[in-house]
C-alpha positions in Angstrom: 20.7 32.5 -59.2 18.2 31.0 -56.9 20.5 31.6 -53.9 20.9 35.3 -54.9 17.1 35.7 -55.1 16.6 34.0 -51.7 19.2 36.2 -50.0 17.6 39.3 -51.5 14.1 38.2 -50.4 15.4 37.5 -46.9 17.0 40.9 -46.7 13.7 42.6 -47.7 11.8 40.7 -45.0 14.3 41.6 -42.3 14.2 45.3 -43.4 10.4 45.3 -43.2 10.5 43.8 -39.7 12.8 46.5 -38.5 10.6 49.3 -40.0 7.6 47.9 -38.1 9.5 47.5 -34.9 10.3 51.2 -34.7 7.4 53.7 -34.9 7.7 56.4 -37.5 6.8 59.2 -35.0 8.5 58.8 -31.7 7.0 60.7 -28.8 7.3 61.4 -25.1 4.6 62.5 -22.7 3.8 65.4 -20.4 1.8 64.8 -17.2 0.6 67.7 -15.1 0.7 66.5 -11.5 -0.7 69.7 -10.2 -1.7 73.2 -11.2 -2.5 75.3 -8.1 -2.5 79.1 -7.5 0.0 80.5 -5.0 -2.2 82.5 -2.5 -0.9 85.1 -0.1 -0.8 83.3 3.2 -1.7 86.4 5.2 -4.7 87.3 3.1 -6.6 84.4 1.5 -7.9 86.3 -1.5 -8.9 83.5 -3.8 -8.0 79.9 -4.5 -8.4 78.4 -8.0 -7.3 75.0 -9.2 -7.0 73.5 -12.6 -10.6 72.2 -12.4 -12.1 75.6 -11.5 -10.4 78.2 -13.7 -6.9 77.5 -15.0 -6.3 77.6 -18.8 -3.3 75.8 -20.2 -1.3 76.5 -23.3 1.6 74.5 -24.7 4.1 76.2 -27.0 7.2 75.4 -29.0 9.8 77.8 -30.5 8.9 77.2 -34.1 5.1 77.2 -34.1 4.0 79.1 -31.0 0.9 77.7 -29.3 0.4 74.1 -30.4 -2.1 72.9 -27.8 -4.8 74.7 -25.7 -7.0 73.4 -22.9 -9.9 75.0 -21.1 -10.3 74.6 -17.3 -10.8 70.9 -16.3 -10.1 69.5 -19.8 -6.3 68.7 -19.5 -5.8 64.9 -20.1 -3.7 62.8 -17.8 -1.0 62.4 -20.4 -0.2 64.6 -23.4 1.9 63.1 -26.3 4.6 65.4 -27.6 7.6 65.0 -29.9 10.9 65.1 -28.1 12.2 68.7 -27.6 11.9 71.9 -25.6 8.5 73.4 -24.8 6.9 76.1 -22.8 3.7 75.8 -20.8 1.5 78.7 -19.8 -1.1 78.5 -17.1 -3.6 81.4 -16.3 -7.0 82.2 -15.0 -9.7 83.6 -17.2 -9.1 87.0 -15.6 -5.8 87.2 -17.4 -7.6 87.5 -20.7 -10.0 90.1 -19.3 -7.9 92.6 -17.2 -7.1 94.9 -20.1 -10.8 95.7 -20.4 -11.3 96.7 -16.8 -12.6 100.2 -16.3 -13.0 102.5 -13.3 -16.3 100.9 -12.5 -14.8 97.4 -12.4 -13.4 96.0 -9.2 -11.3 93.5 -11.1 -10.3 90.0 -10.0 -7.2 88.1 -8.9 -5.1 87.3 -11.9 -2.9 84.2 -11.9 -0.3 83.6 -14.6 2.8 81.4 -15.0 5.2 80.5 -17.8 7.5 77.5 -17.4 9.8 75.5 -19.7 10.1 71.8 -19.9 11.8 69.0 -21.9 10.2 66.0 -23.5 12.3 62.8 -24.1 11.4 59.9 -26.2 9.3 57.3 -24.5 9.5 59.0 -21.1 7.0 60.9 -19.0 7.9 64.4 -17.9 6.0 65.4 -14.7 5.3 69.1 -14.2 3.8 70.6 -11.0 2.6 74.1 -11.6 2.4 76.6 -8.8 0.8 79.7 -10.4 1.4 83.1 -8.7 -1.1 86.0 -8.5 0.5 88.7 -10.6 -1.7 91.7 -9.6 -2.4 93.4 -6.3 -5.5 93.6 -4.1 -6.5 96.7 -2.3 -9.2 97.3 0.4 -9.8 99.1 3.7 -11.0 98.3 7.1 -12.8 100.9 9.2 -12.9 100.1 13.0 -16.3 99.3 14.5 -15.6 101.8 17.3 -15.7 104.7 14.9 -18.5 103.6 12.5 -21.3 105.4 14.5 -19.4 108.7 14.2 -19.5 108.8 10.4 -22.3 109.0 7.9 -20.3 107.8 4.9 -16.8 106.3 4.3 -15.2 105.6 0.9 -11.8 104.9 -0.5 -10.6 105.8 -3.9 -7.4 104.0 -5.2 -5.4 104.6 -8.3 -2.4 102.7 -9.7 0.0 103.3 -12.6 -2.4 105.7 -14.3 -4.6 103.0 -15.7 -7.7 103.0 -13.4 -9.1 104.8 -10.4 -11.6 102.7 -8.4 -13.8 103.7 -5.5 -14.6 101.1 -3.0 -16.4 100.6 0.4 -15.6 98.2 3.2 -17.2 95.3 1.5 -15.2 95.6 -1.7 -11.7 94.6 -2.9 -10.2 96.3 -5.9 -7.5 94.6 -8.1 -4.8 96.4 -10.1 -2.2 94.9 -12.5 1.2 95.3 -11.0 3.9 97.4 -12.7 7.5 97.7 -11.5 8.5 100.9 -9.7 4.9 102.2 -9.5 3.2 103.4 -6.3 -0.5 103.1 -5.5 -2.2 106.3 -4.5 -5.3 106.2 -2.3 -7.7 108.8 -0.9 -9.9 108.1 2.1 -13.0 110.3 2.3 -15.1 110.3 5.5 -18.1 112.4 6.4 -19.2 112.6 10.0 -22.7 112.9 11.4 -22.3 116.7 11.5 -21.8 116.8 7.8 -18.0 117.6 8.0 -15.8 115.9 5.4 -12.3 114.7 6.0 -9.9 113.7 3.3 -6.6 111.9 3.6 -4.4 111.1 0.6 -1.3 108.8 0.7 0.8 106.7 -1.6 2.9 103.6 -1.2 5.1 101.2 -3.1 3.6 97.7 -3.6 4.5 94.2 -4.7 2.6 91.8 -6.9 0.6 89.0 -5.3 -0.2 90.9 -2.1 -3.4 92.1 -0.5 -3.0 95.6 0.9 -5.5 97.0 3.4 -5.9 100.6 4.7 -6.5 100.3 8.5 -7.0 102.9 11.2 -4.1 103.1 13.7 -5.5 104.3 17.1 -2.1 105.1 18.5 -1.1 107.3 15.6 -4.7 108.4 15.1 -4.3 108.0 11.3 -4.8 105.5 8.5 -1.9 103.2 7.6 -1.3 100.7 4.8 -1.1 97.1 6.0 -0.4 93.9 4.2 
């Protein structure tokens, strides 16, 4: 009888040790090694890093958003249960662009969705390169012609949502929509009071800065990027 009790006691001790050796909630880790915007190399519109304007959300399939971080608040390591996840990175302008009106120039909007896997007791390193998903629009009037005109302005409209009037010092931003063209009208008034109007349209791509420039050879305005 004593031997039976001793064996039972020993079994309970071994079982308890095994439970303590293995944690009840096993996790892996996510580490963001970088979170940088992809900026058009031809036109340096804006540059934002995770410390100066990138919001982070982490989602899973069953619960949606499970973690959110403001710019600059992402920890070095984030503990997560093993499984599949999605990460979203975006600038504050992504949350604001739907409220832009004709009087708003807008801002660059950076946004990215990316999936990743977490494994038990391992670190998953993720390097985010966040693209600009809208377009930038401006114009450049040559200095040689500036003295001949009393006023110059450009009005641009895109996908029927907004129509923005800008001068040479401004850049207007529009949210990109597939298969839509941008329409722009340049209005100039010379020193004699005569007004000249030129309207054109062009297909555009997201993440690009388009500029209306004067082509001396063709003696007309062309869209450049």
